[in-house]
PDB file of N, CA, C and O in Angstrom, chain B, residues numbered from 101:
ATOM      1  N   MET B 101      94.704-224.574  95.882  1.00  0.00           N
ATOM      2  CA  MET B 101      93.562-223.811  95.449  1.00  0.00           C
ATOM      3  C   MET B 101      93.347-222.630  96.409  1.00  0.00           C
ATOM      4  O   MET B 101      93.450-222.800  97.623  1.00  0.00           O
ATOM      5  N   VAL B 102      93.056-221.456  95.882  1.00  0.00           N
ATOM      6  CA  VAL B 102      92.849-220.256  96.677  1.00  0.00           C
ATOM      7  C   VAL B 102      91.387-220.186  97.108  1.00  0.00           C
ATOM      8  O   VAL B 102      90.477-220.380  96.302  1.00  0.00           O
ATOM      9  N   ASP B 103      91.181-219.904  98.401  1.00  0.00           N
ATOM     10  CA  ASP B 103      89.817-219.759  98.933  1.00  0.00           C
ATOM     11  C   ASP B 103      89.327-218.353  98.615  1.00  0.00           C
ATOM     12  O   ASP B 103      89.811-217.383  99.198  1.00  0.00           O
ATOM     13  N   LYS B 104      88.371-218.233  97.697  1.00  0.00           N
ATOM     14  CA  LYS B 104      87.887-216.920  97.273  1.00  0.00           C
ATOM     15  C   LYS B 104      87.147-216.189  98.389  1.00  0.00           C
ATOM     16  O   LYS B 104      86.968-214.974  98.307  1.00  0.00           O
ATOM     17  N   ASP B 105      86.712-216.906  99.436  1.00  0.00           N
ATOM     18  CA  ASP B 105      86.003-216.294 100.557  1.00  0.00           C
ATOM     19  C   ASP B 105      86.938-215.973 101.729  1.00  0.00           C
ATOM     20  O   ASP B 105      86.465-215.683 102.828  1.00  0.00           O
ATOM     21  N   ALA B 106      88.249-216.018 101.511  1.00  0.00           N
ATOM     22  CA  ALA B 106      89.203-215.812 102.595  1.00  0.00           C
ATOM     23  C   ALA B 106      89.401-214.340 102.936  1.00  0.00           C
ATOM     24  O   ALA B 106      89.926-214.029 104.005  1.00  0.00           O
ATOM     25  N   GLY B 107      89.003-213.443 102.071  1.00  0.00           N
ATOM     26  CA  GLY B 107      89.223-212.016 102.289  1.00  0.00           C
ATOM     27  C   GLY B 107      88.112-211.359 103.077  1.00  0.00           C
ATOM     28  O   GLY B 107      87.343-212.030 103.765  1.00  0.00           O
ATOM     29  N   PRO B 108      88.028-210.028 102.973  1.00  0.00           N
ATOM     30  CA  PRO B 108      87.002-209.302 103.712  1.00  0.00           C
ATOM     31  C   PRO B 108      85.613-209.519 103.113  1.00  0.00           C
ATOM     32  O   PRO B 108      85.452-209.642 101.899  1.00  0.00           O
ATOM     33  N   ALA B 109      84.628-209.563 103.986  1.00  0.00           N
ATOM     34  CA  ALA B 109      83.238-209.663 103.553  1.00  0.00           C
ATOM     35  C   ALA B 109      82.701-208.257 103.301  1.00  0.00           C
ATOM     36  O   ALA B 109      83.200-207.284 103.866  1.00  0.00           O
ATOM     37  N   THR B 110      81.700-208.159 102.465  1.00  0.00           N
ATOM     38  CA  THR B 110      80.944-206.922 102.308  1.00  0.00           C
ATOM     39  C   THR B 110      79.651-207.122 103.083  1.00  0.00           C
ATOM     40  O   THR B 110      78.902-208.064 102.826  1.00  0.00           O
ATOM     41  N   LEU B 111      79.394-206.227 104.037  1.00  0.00           N
ATOM     42  CA  LEU B 111      78.264-206.392 104.939  1.00  0.00           C
ATOM     43  C   LEU B 111      77.325-205.202 104.881  1.00  0.00           C
ATOM     44  O   LEU B 111      77.728-204.089 104.542  1.00  0.00           O
ATOM     45  N   HIS B 112      76.071-205.452 105.215  1.00  0.00           N
ATOM     46  CA  HIS B 112      75.101-204.376 105.446  1.00  0.00           C
ATOM     47  C   HIS B 112      74.709-204.487 106.912  1.00  0.00           C
ATOM     48  O   HIS B 112      74.192-205.512 107.355  1.00  0.00           O
ATOM     49  N   TYR B 113      74.966-203.402 107.666  1.00  0.00           N
ATOM     50  CA  TYR B 113      74.715-203.397 109.101  1.00  0.00           C
ATOM     51  C   TYR B 113      73.325-202.860 109.387  1.00  0.00           C
ATOM     52  O   TYR B 113      72.949-201.791 108.906  1.00  0.00           O
ATOM     53  N   ALA B 114      72.562-203.612 110.176  1.00  0.00           N
ATOM     54  CA  ALA B 114      71.228-203.212 110.620  1.00  0.00           C
ATOM     55  C   ALA B 114      71.235-203.224 112.145  1.00  0.00           C
ATOM     56  O   ALA B 114      72.238-203.583 112.762  1.00  0.00           O
ATOM     57  N   HIS B 115      70.131-202.839 112.742  1.00  0.00           N
ATOM     58  CA  HIS B 115      70.031-202.837 114.198  1.00  0.00           C
ATOM     59  C   HIS B 115      69.955-204.278 114.703  1.00  0.00           C
ATOM     60  O   HIS B 115      68.978-204.984 114.451  1.00  0.00           O
ATOM     61  N   GLY B 116      70.998-204.704 115.420  1.00  0.00           N
ATOM     62  CA  GLY B 116      71.024-206.034 116.011  1.00  0.00           C
ATOM     63  C   GLY B 116      71.463-207.163 115.106  1.00  0.00           C
ATOM     64  O   GLY B 116      71.546-208.308 115.549  1.00  0.00           O
ATOM     65  N   GLU B 117      71.747-206.870 113.846  1.00  0.00           N
ATOM     66  CA  GLU B 117      72.176-207.919 112.926  1.00  0.00           C
ATOM     67  C   GLU B 117      72.879-207.302 111.724  1.00  0.00           C
ATOM     68  O   GLU B 117      72.791-206.099 111.478  1.00  0.00           O
ATOM     69  N   PHE B 118      73.569-208.146 110.993  1.00  0.00           N
ATOM     70  CA  PHE B 118      74.165-207.702 109.736  1.00  0.00           C
ATOM     71  C   PHE B 118      73.899-208.756 108.678  1.00  0.00           C
ATOM     72  O   PHE B 118      73.735-209.937 108.983  1.00  0.00           O
ATOM     73  N   ALA B 119      73.859-208.312 107.432  1.00  0.00           N
ATOM     74  CA  ALA B 119      73.659-209.217 106.304  1.00  0.00           C
ATOM     75  C   ALA B 119      74.940-209.268 105.485  1.00  0.00           C
ATOM     76  O   ALA B 119      75.584-208.244 105.258  1.00  0.00           O
ATOM     77  N   VAL B 120      75.299-210.451 105.048  1.00  0.00           N
ATOM     78  CA  VAL B 120      76.485-210.635 104.216  1.00  0.00           C
ATOM     79  C   VAL B 120      76.081-210.418 102.763  1.00  0.00           C
ATOM     80  O   VAL B 120      75.278-211.171 102.212  1.00  0.00           O
ATOM     81  N   LEU B 121      76.648-209.377 102.145  1.00  0.00           N
ATOM     82  CA  LEU B 121      76.367-209.081 100.742  1.00  0.00           C
ATOM     83  C   LEU B 121      77.366-209.768  99.823  1.00  0.00           C
ATOM     84  O   LEU B 121      77.031-210.174  98.710  1.00  0.00           O
ATOM     85  N   LYS B 122      78.608-209.893 100.311  1.00  0.00           N
ATOM     86  CA  LYS B 122      79.657-210.613  99.570  1.00  0.00           C
ATOM     87  C   LYS B 122      80.417-211.447 100.585  1.00  0.00           C
ATOM     88  O   LYS B 122      80.914-210.930 101.585  1.00  0.00           O
ATOM     89  N   ALA B 123      80.502-212.731 100.319  1.00  0.00           N
ATOM     90  CA  ALA B 123      81.135-213.658 101.260  1.00  0.00           C
ATOM     91  C   ALA B 123      82.577-213.269 101.556  1.00  0.00           C
ATOM     92  O   ALA B 123      83.292-212.760 100.693  1.00  0.00           O
ATOM     93  N   GLY B 124      82.978-213.515 102.767  1.00  0.00           N
ATOM     94  CA  GLY B 124      84.334-213.275 103.230  1.00  0.00           C
ATOM     95  C   GLY B 124      84.442-213.774 104.655  1.00  0.00           C
ATOM     96  O   GLY B 124      83.449-214.186 105.255  1.00  0.00           O
ATOM     97  N   ARG B 125      85.641-213.738 105.191  1.00  0.00           N
ATOM     98  CA  ARG B 125      85.849-214.262 106.548  1.00  0.00           C
ATOM     99  C   ARG B 125      85.880-213.194 107.615  1.00  0.00           C
ATOM    100  O   ARG B 125      85.762-213.504 108.800  1.00  0.00           O
ATOM    101  N   PHE B 126      86.035-211.940 107.222  1.00  0.00           N
ATOM    102  CA  PHE B 126      86.180-210.902 108.234  1.00  0.00           C
ATOM    103  C   PHE B 126      85.647-209.568 107.749  1.00  0.00           C
ATOM    104  O   PHE B 126      85.443-209.342 106.556  1.00  0.00           O
ATOM    105  N   ALA B 127      85.428-208.680 108.733  1.00  0.00           N
ATOM    106  CA  ALA B 127      85.149-207.267 108.474  1.00  0.00           C
ATOM    107  C   ALA B 127      86.390-206.512 108.920  1.00  0.00           C
ATOM    108  O   ALA B 127      87.189-207.040 109.695  1.00  0.00           O
ATOM    109  N   THR B 128      86.563-205.302 108.450  1.00  0.00           N
ATOM    110  CA  THR B 128      87.713-204.494 108.829  1.00  0.00           C
ATOM    111  C   THR B 128      87.277-203.400 109.784  1.00  0.00           C
ATOM    112  O   THR B 128      86.328-202.666 109.508  1.00  0.00           O
ATOM    113  N   CYS B 129      87.972-203.291 110.910  1.00  0.00           N
ATOM    114  CA  CYS B 129      87.654-202.263 111.906  1.00  0.00           C
ATOM    115  C   CYS B 129      87.905-200.886 111.302  1.00  0.00           C
ATOM    116  O   CYS B 129      88.981-200.624 110.764  1.00  0.00           O
ATOM    117  N   ALA B 130      86.907-200.008 111.395  1.00  0.00           N
ATOM    118  CA  ALA B 130      87.011-198.658 110.835  1.00  0.00           C
ATOM    119  C   ALA B 130      88.011-197.792 111.589  1.00  0.00           C
ATOM    120  O   ALA B 130      88.497-196.802 111.042  1.00  0.00           O
ATOM    121  N   VAL B 131      88.328-198.139 112.830  1.00  0.00           N
ATOM    122  CA  VAL B 131      89.241-197.335 113.644  1.00  0.00           C
ATOM    123  C   VAL B 131      90.678-197.845 113.551  1.00  0.00           C
ATOM    124  O   VAL B 131      91.607-197.065 113.343  1.00  0.00           O
ATOM    125  N   THR B 132      90.855-199.166 113.706  1.00  0.00           N
ATOM    126  CA  THR B 132      92.208-199.726 113.778  1.00  0.00           C
ATOM    127  C   THR B 132      92.686-200.360 112.479  1.00  0.00           C
ATOM    128  O   THR B 132      93.889-200.525 112.277  1.00  0.00           O
ATOM    129  N   GLY B 133      91.757-200.716 111.596  1.00  0.00           N
ATOM    130  CA  GLY B 133      92.124-201.423 110.380  1.00  0.00           C
ATOM    131  C   GLY B 133      92.316-202.913 110.577  1.00  0.00           C
ATOM    132  O   GLY B 133      92.645-203.627 109.629  1.00  0.00           O
ATOM    133  N   ARG B 134      92.109-203.403 111.824  1.00  0.00           N
ATOM    134  CA  ARG B 134      92.267-204.829 112.125  1.00  0.00           C
ATOM    135  C   ARG B 134      91.146-205.653 111.500  1.00  0.00           C
ATOM    136  O   ARG B 134      90.019-205.182 111.344  1.00  0.00           O
ATOM    137  N   ALA B 135      91.477-206.883 111.149  1.00  0.00           N
ATOM    138  CA  ALA B 135      90.474-207.825 110.657  1.00  0.00           C
ATOM    139  C   ALA B 135      89.679-208.357 111.847  1.00  0.00           C
ATOM    140  O   ALA B 135      90.254-208.728 112.870  1.00  0.00           O
ATOM    141  N   ILE B 136      88.348-208.393 111.707  1.00  0.00           N
ATOM    142  CA  ILE B 136      87.463-208.906 112.751  1.00  0.00           C
ATOM    143  C   ILE B 136      86.740-210.122 112.165  1.00  0.00           C
ATOM    144  O   ILE B 136      85.902-209.963 111.278  1.00  0.00           O
ATOM    145  N   PRO B 137      87.047-211.330 112.642  1.00  0.00           N
ATOM    146  CA  PRO B 137      86.328-212.497 112.133  1.00  0.00           C
ATOM    147  C   PRO B 137      84.825-212.303 112.324  1.00  0.00           C
ATOM    148  O   PRO B 137      84.396-211.838 113.380  1.00  0.00           O
ATOM    149  N   LEU B 138      84.031-212.646 111.335  1.00  0.00           N
ATOM    150  CA  LEU B 138      82.585-212.417 111.400  1.00  0.00           C
ATOM    151  C   LEU B 138      81.936-213.088 112.601  1.00  0.00           C
ATOM    152  O   LEU B 138      80.958-212.575 113.144  1.00  0.00           O
ATOM    153  N   GLU B 139      82.471-214.229 113.021  1.00  0.00           N
ATOM    154  CA  GLU B 139      81.857-214.932 114.153  1.00  0.00           C
ATOM    155  C   GLU B 139      82.021-214.200 115.486  1.00  0.00           C
ATOM    156  O   GLU B 139      81.333-214.526 116.453  1.00  0.00           O
ATOM    157  N   ILE B 140      82.923-213.213 115.551  1.00  0.00           N
ATOM    158  CA  ILE B 140      83.058-212.444 116.800  1.00  0.00           C
ATOM    159  C   ILE B 140      82.697-210.965 116.616  1.00  0.00           C
ATOM    160  O   ILE B 140      82.874-210.173 117.542  1.00  0.00           O
ATOM    161  N   LEU B 141      82.205-210.587 115.458  1.00  0.00           N
ATOM    162  CA  LEU B 141      81.810-209.202 115.197  1.00  0.00           C
ATOM    163  C   LEU B 141      80.580-208.849 116.038  1.00  0.00           C
ATOM    164  O   LEU B 141      79.525-209.464 115.882  1.00  0.00           O
ATOM    165  N   ARG B 142      80.713-207.861 116.926  1.00  0.00           N
ATOM    166  CA  ARG B 142      79.620-207.474 117.822  1.00  0.00           C
ATOM    167  C   ARG B 142      79.330-205.976 117.807  1.00  0.00           C
ATOM    168  O   ARG B 142      78.290-205.546 118.306  1.00  0.00           O
ATOM    169  N   TYR B 143      80.227-205.179 117.245  1.00  0.00           N
ATOM    170  CA  TYR B 143      80.086-203.722 117.300  1.00  0.00           C
ATOM    171  C   TYR B 143      80.126-203.132 115.904  1.00  0.00           C
ATOM    172  O   TYR B 143      81.043-203.411 115.132  1.00  0.00           O
ATOM    173  N   TRP B 144      79.118-202.307 115.573  1.00  0.00           N
ATOM    174  CA  TRP B 144      79.080-201.628 114.286  1.00  0.00           C
ATOM    175  C   TRP B 144      78.166-200.432 114.371  1.00  0.00           C
ATOM    176  O   TRP B 144      77.405-200.282 115.327  1.00  0.00           O
ATOM    177  N   SER B 145      78.244-199.579 113.361  1.00  0.00           N
ATOM    178  CA  SER B 145      77.370-198.423 113.253  1.00  0.00           C
ATOM    179  C   SER B 145      76.431-198.627 112.069  1.00  0.00           C
ATOM    180  O   SER B 145      76.870-198.826 110.936  1.00  0.00           O
ATOM    181  N   VAL B 146      75.133-198.575 112.352  1.00  0.00           N
ATOM    182  CA  VAL B 146      74.138-198.673 111.284  1.00  0.00           C
ATOM    183  C   VAL B 146      74.212-197.418 110.418  1.00  0.00           C
ATOM    184  O   VAL B 146      74.171-197.504 109.191  1.00  0.00           O
ATOM    185  N   GLU B 147      74.320-196.259 111.055  1.00  0.00           N
ATOM    186  CA  GLU B 147      74.338-194.994 110.327  1.00  0.00           C
ATOM    187  C   GLU B 147      75.581-194.855 109.445  1.00  0.00           C
ATOM    188  O   GLU B 147      75.492-194.400 108.305  1.00  0.00           O
ATOM    189  N   ARG B 148      76.724-195.245 109.973  1.00  0.00           N
ATOM    190  CA  ARG B 148      77.986-195.111 109.215  1.00  0.00           C
ATOM    191  C   ARG B 148      78.320-196.339 108.387  1.00  0.00           C
ATOM    192  O   ARG B 148      79.205-196.291 107.533  1.00  0.00           O
ATOM    193  N   GLN B 149      77.615-197.447 108.632  1.00  0.00           N
ATOM    194  CA  GLN B 149      77.866-198.706 107.926  1.00  0.00           C
ATOM    195  C   GLN B 149      79.340-199.099 108.026  1.00  0.00           C
ATOM    196  O   GLN B 149      80.009-199.346 107.022  1.00  0.00           O
ATOM    197  N   GLU B 150      79.833-199.149 109.295  1.00  0.00           N
ATOM    198  CA  GLU B 150      81.210-199.563 109.524  1.00  0.00           C
ATOM    199  C   GLU B 150      81.288-200.414 110.780  1.00  0.00           C
ATOM    200  O   GLU B 150      80.462-200.294 111.685  1.00  0.00           O
ATOM    201  N   ALA B 151      82.297-201.275 110.818  1.00  0.00           N
ATOM    202  CA  ALA B 151      82.499-202.214 111.916  1.00  0.00           C
ATOM    203  C   ALA B 151      83.575-201.710 112.861  1.00  0.00           C
ATOM    204  O   ALA B 151      84.432-200.909 112.489  1.00  0.00           O
ATOM    205  N   TYR B 152      83.508-202.207 114.115  1.00  0.00           N
ATOM    206  CA  TYR B 152      84.493-201.854 115.136  1.00  0.00           C
ATOM    207  C   TYR B 152      84.945-203.128 115.846  1.00  0.00           C
ATOM    208  O   TYR B 152      84.145-204.034 116.081  1.00  0.00           O
ATOM    209  N   ALA B 153      86.230-203.189 116.184  1.00  0.00           N
ATOM    210  CA  ALA B 153      86.806-204.387 116.796  1.00  0.00           C
ATOM    211  C   ALA B 153      86.283-204.633 118.211  1.00  0.00           C
ATOM    212  O   ALA B 153      86.234-205.782 118.651  1.00  0.00           O
ATOM    213  N   GLY B 154      85.896-203.592 118.925  1.00  0.00           N
ATOM    214  CA  GLY B 154      85.421-203.751 120.304  1.00  0.00           C
ATOM    215  C   GLY B 154      84.762-202.478 120.789  1.00  0.00           C
ATOM    216  O   GLY B 154      84.601-201.529 120.021  1.00  0.00           O
ATOM    217  N   PRO B 155      84.377-202.447 122.064  1.00  0.00           N
ATOM    218  CA  PRO B 155      83.666-201.280 122.583  1.00  0.00           C
ATOM    219  C   PRO B 155      84.495-199.994 122.564  1.00  0.00           C
ATOM    220  O   PRO B 155      83.954-198.920 122.301  1.00  0.00           O
ATOM    221  N   GLU B 156      85.771-200.086 122.834  1.00  0.00           N
ATOM    222  CA  GLU B 156      86.617-198.881 122.821  1.00  0.00           C
ATOM    223  C   GLU B 156      86.742-198.317 121.406  1.00  0.00           C
ATOM    224  O   GLU B 156      86.695-197.102 121.215  1.00  0.00           O
ATOM    225  N   GLU B 157      86.901-199.186 120.429  1.00  0.00           N
ATOM    226  CA  GLU B 157      86.979-198.740 119.038  1.00  0.00           C
ATOM    227  C   GLU B 157      85.649-198.143 118.587  1.00  0.00           C
ATOM    228  O   GLU B 157      85.623-197.169 117.835  1.00  0.00           O
ATOM    229  N   ALA B 158      84.544-198.731 119.051  1.00  0.00           N
ATOM    230  CA  ALA B 158      83.223-198.186 118.720  1.00  0.00           C
ATOM    231  C   ALA B 158      83.072-196.786 119.298  1.00  0.00           C
ATOM    232  O   ALA B 158      82.574-195.880 118.631  1.00  0.00           O
ATOM    233  N   ARG B 159      83.502-196.617 120.538  1.00  0.00           N
ATOM    234  CA  ARG B 159      83.441-195.286 121.156  1.00  0.00           C
ATOM    235  C   ARG B 159      84.272-194.289 120.371  1.00  0.00           C
ATOM    236  O   ARG B 159      83.825-193.172 120.110  1.00  0.00           O
ATOM    237  N   GLN B 160      85.472-194.682 119.997  1.00  0.00           N
ATOM    238  CA  GLN B 160      86.351-193.794 119.222  1.00  0.00           C
ATOM    239  C   GLN B 160      85.738-193.460 117.865  1.00  0.00           C
ATOM    240  O   GLN B 160      85.848-192.329 117.393  1.00  0.00           O
ATOM    241  N   GLY B 161      85.108-194.421 117.254  1.00  0.00           N
ATOM    242  CA  GLY B 161      84.516-194.197 115.932  1.00  0.00           C
ATOM    243  C   GLY B 161      83.236-193.382 115.964  1.00  0.00           C
ATOM    244  O   GLY B 161      82.909-192.695 114.996  1.00  0.00           O
ATOM    245  N   LEU B 162      82.512-193.456 117.069  1.00  0.00           N
ATOM    246  CA  LEU B 162      81.206-192.821 117.135  1.00  0.00           C
ATOM    247  C   LEU B 162      81.199-191.462 117.839  1.00  0.00           C
ATOM    248  O   LEU B 162      80.333-190.629 117.571  1.00  0.00           O
ATOM    249  N   VAL B 163      82.155-191.238 118.731  1.00  0.00           N
ATOM    250  CA  VAL B 163      82.196-189.970 119.472  1.00  0.00           C
ATOM    251  C   VAL B 163      83.184-189.035 118.789  1.00  0.00           C
ATOM    252  O   VAL B 163      84.353-189.381 118.621  1.00  0.00           O
ATOM    253  N   PRO B 164      82.712-187.833 118.388  1.00  0.00           N
ATOM    254  CA  PRO B 164      83.640-186.900 117.745  1.00  0.00           C
ATOM    255  C   PRO B 164      84.761-186.484 118.705  1.00  0.00           C
ATOM    256  O   PRO B 164      84.519-186.330 119.902  1.00  0.00           O
ATOM    257  N   PRO B 165      85.977-186.302 118.194  1.00  0.00           N
ATOM    258  CA  PRO B 165      87.086-185.868 119.065  1.00  0.00           C
ATOM    259  C   PRO B 165      86.804-184.468 119.599  1.00  0.00           C
ATOM    260  O   PRO B 165      86.160-183.650 118.942  1.00  0.00           O
ATOM    261  N   ARG B 166      87.299-184.216 120.799  1.00  0.00           N
ATOM    262  CA  ARG B 166      87.105-182.896 121.425  1.00  0.00           C
ATOM    263  C   ARG B 166      88.129-181.905 120.946  1.00  0.00           C
ATOM    264  O   ARG B 166      88.114-180.748 121.368  1.00  0.00           O
TER     265      ARG B 166
END
């Protein structure tokens, strides 16, 4: 049997928390494309509504290139 919740989740990012709109096991990093298990997701942009794998990816996603 295929687990229908095994793919990416659809999330709404708020300040300090996120809400799961569609069940899934991971979010996708906006910078690297890597899967981020929801239980370790700590970095996201409320304004851009996107997730980041870690602090370096968040910096890359949020700071415009020079």
